[in-house]
C-alpha positions in Angstrom: 0.0 -0.1 -0.2 2.9 2.4 0.5 3.7 2.1 -3.2 0.4 2.8 -4.0 0.5 6.1 -1.7 3.7 7.2 -3.2 2.2 6.8 -6.8 -0.7 9.0 -5.8 1.7 11.5 -4.1 3.6 11.8 -7.4 0.5 12.0 -9.5 -0.8 14.8 -7.6 2.6 16.7 -7.8 2.6 16.3 -11.5 -1.0 17.3 -11.9 -0.2 20.6 -9.8 2.9 21.3 -12.1 0.7 20.5 -15.2 -1.8 23.3 -14.1 1.0 25.6 -13.5 2.6 25.0 -16.7 -1.0 25.3 -18.4 -1.6 28.7 -16.9 1.8 30.0 -18.0 1.4 28.8 -21.2 -2.3 30.5 -21.6 -0.4 33.9 -20.5 2.2 33.4 -23.2 -0.7 32.8 -25.9 -2.2 36.1 -24.8 1.2 37.7 -25.2 1.9 36.0 -28.5 -1.6 37.3 -29.8 -0.6 40.8 -29.1 3.2 41.0 -29.6 5.1 38.2 -31.2 8.8 37.8 -31.0 11.2 34.6 -31.3 12.0 34.4 -27.6 8.3 34.2 -26.8 7.7 31.9 -29.4 10.5 29.5 -28.1 9.3 29.7 -24.6 5.7 28.7 -25.7 7.4 25.7 -27.5 9.3 24.7 -24.5 6.2 25.0 -22.2 4.2 22.9 -24.7 6.8 20.2 -24.9 6.7 19.9 -21.0 3.1 20.0 -20.8 3.0 17.0 -23.3 5.7 15.3 -21.3 3.4 15.8 -18.0 0.3 14.7 -19.7 2.1 11.4 -20.9 3.7 10.8 -17.4 0.2 11.6 -15.7 -1.5 9.2 -18.1 1.1 6.4 -17.4 0.7 6.9 -13.5 -3.2 6.6 -14.0 -3.1 3.5 -15.8 -0.6 1.9 -13.1 -2.6 3.2 -10.5 -5.7 1.7 -11.9 -3.8 -1.7 -12.5 -3.3 -1.7 -8.8 -7.0 -1.8 -8.2 -7.6 2.0 -7.2 -9.7 4.1 -9.6 -9.8 7.1 -7.5 -9.4 10.5 -9.6 
């Protein structure tokens, strides 16, 4: 059961990070809509890449958690 708790803790941390990255990305989209520059575009690409990595890891952990017999969200 400790392994499950560790997995859920990691999942919570990743979900919190994903929310932060998504909020930053939304702000950058607003900035890009009014003022485009190469640095902002690069930062948005980096954030998008990190967000995708987080989604992949979150989904992997959810599958792992569910295979352990727990389907909490």
